[in-house]
C-alpha angles and dihedrals in degrees: 000000000000106000091198091068110073091192096061093083093053092045091053090050091051089049088055089048091052091048089052091048090054101040100039104029101024099232121134099210143009123263122237113306095359096106093048093049093047090049090052092052094045088055091053095254122150112236141195111203125193108184129153123252107278091023095113103259094152094061089057090073102020095064094048087048089058093048103040123074116254133024127309116225113214115194109210129175102214133055093214091052092052092049093050094049095045091048091051092048092050089051086060093049097257120146101237138142141166134236118202145117093287091075122090118228095267095047091047091052090050091053092049090050090054089049094051094045094051096247095131131076092183133020118189111208136180117241090243093056092042093055094049105118093224091052092048089052089052091051091054089062097055137056113268116194097193146332116236118191107199123197086021093177085080086073094064127086085215093050117112093234104042115195115186096206091057092061090065096056091090089075088072092065091075093047096051102038097161096046118094117237122208121189117196135188138158097218136025132139122221094273092049092047092054091045091053092051092048095049096045094050090218115190111246091316127200113232117218118188119182126200114283091212117120100182094179092064117085112210119211131173123193128188106243110257112154092338096198091056090048091049093049091049090052094047092050087070091053107054112177092356121137114247147152127227114199121204130179103236137035090239092053090048092055093044093051093045092052093049091049091051090049088053090055101260121139096238138146135188125243128185139136092260093066120092113270091243092058092046090050091048093050091048093050094045091050096051089046091053092243089120120043101194132031116196106202152155116242086275086088128074111022105154093349106176099211111125100189101064100134100188144017119198124194105206089183133031114273117233094240144006093248091061093042092050094048093046095047087047089069086076121083100009086155091061094247123129113290139164139230116197123187121191107205129194131164090235086065088059092051091050094047091046089055091056092047094051089056092061103113099207110082096210091047091047091051091049093048090049090053092049092049090050090051090052090051089048089055092050092048095041118134093191130072106306093214089057090052090054095044094047090049090057092048097258104123112220127170103164116101109246099215091217107084132076093258093053093043094044105024119198123233112284132210134192104270101176095110094040090052091050091051094048096045092044090052092051088050094048089051088057090243088282106118140070130247097269093056091046089053091048091053093046092051094045096242113184108217139137096261094052092047092046090054093041089233091143084077094060117111089235094054109122097356092122104055091124090078129058122237089257091052093048090048088054091048092051091048090051092049088054092047091048092051098248093112133035125208109215105223095191096048106057092284094285117173117248134182121250135210088270095053096083097065092048092047090053092047093243094132133050114242124194125191130199117238109242112263138155119256096233105133118136112272090216096058113118112260095026105076104342113167114275120175140158090279092059089072090059132085114243095255091053096055098080090053091049090054091048090051090050091051091051090048091051091050092050093045091053093048092047093040092230132121113275093240090060087065094049131324125241091256090058091049091050090053091047091052090049100043099029098206114211104193142029094268093053093044091054088059090064110101109252096026111115129173095266093051090045089056093045102041108007098096094056096044093045090049089057094043092050088057087058105040 
């Protein structure tokens, strides 16, 4: 090694990381941001990672855990999530275990013995066990390679799944000064991100934010009109596919699950009111493909490590875009085509609004109202839905995605250059200090006490927009936000502000088109809207029989090993096998998702089948 080059050491470490990625996990290259994050951790740097579900967050701490001396502590909020991840790691030959309330005294003692004798690369632990003073004292006597805080949005008071124990984890930073901390989440707005960083007391952390785009997921919104009929129509195009249906209440969950079972679907209910044994059984049957559909409240699915979920349906309107995005992100973790269907009715808004108004804290109530309004804006959007999501998360996107209902069935458009100039000029004249409703009132020349009290009837933009109704102007303002010409300040009473793009639109230098307001009520079964797309659709016709034979072999092995089928090989790996038809160990190792441990465990049987179909 050339000592004059300070980067050689890091490069060698990253080379080791890539070798581990290939040999243990069976992937040829890192995804976006993974290499940079792993490099940060290996250098002892604290990190905050915002990466979408299915983006590969776990590898960002699992690979450093395999390369650094000592044991990595992974803080995880759910027992089922820990069990799934540990099981998947063990399938890849990794020394991992979990420590939580599900263990009896003897099992817990065995895990602690492994920890003390250096037999574990990773230990997944619940926040309650981690914060136990006796356990912290134990940790101070052994070598810890890193702390990884998964589902880090639970730390934040602004997070959509607040967990009190998580907020105390930051105290560990002072006790383990030399140990790198990495906090990871799939969804967090600007306020939540800052709250996470503040509460964890991270030391000069690097912030790594991956793209929120999940191009393999097709987003569709339907106006509610006999929602059970709409759901059944949708499911008819997904026979035997794995999927999740989210509903708002426990009662609704049970009603929908029963109706699906009556209609012949292999479905079960899941909510926090069910006994733990039943919840555990439903979870295990789902990840083992013994249940096709889980109908659930949001209590189900956080961090679920099941790559072949082909659809997520929201039977009711989610409370915020963060929750919606994370829940839809449970579809298509394997990168194959998947669907997200939202059934939207104004009664949902009334119900959600009722819950928000009962929030006692005024700041929290204001924030929840903004988030609900943003969710409604998404549901009512007349522009590319993917752009709405990406812009909400601060990732400007203006190119139509071609894979949402708006792109596939575009609404009527009109020239909006002048309307945009009027709206942006009004926001400017109001000193970027008012919300959308007041802007609309000024544009339409409304004569009310507030406008008179503020003397806004004297503004040059007062009454210049009478050609549009209040509903139409509201739609125009939403579209300007979605297109990136306006910004709604979440932490300042949702006032509208201009963006870097506003100037060109104000001066008329760019063409702006708006969609005429319409209801998303097209038939979900129409070709081109939500036509069935599965793993097999990526295969040529003569490869499909081999794919089915590989699936059957995988199912047989999974049953005999009592593990989920995807822990043998995922659908994406089987698709690639059917296409490339490897004939020896070397060729099979080139398939994405085939590492050395899985080659040793399952390679002989899969190669035997593949050699019969060269």
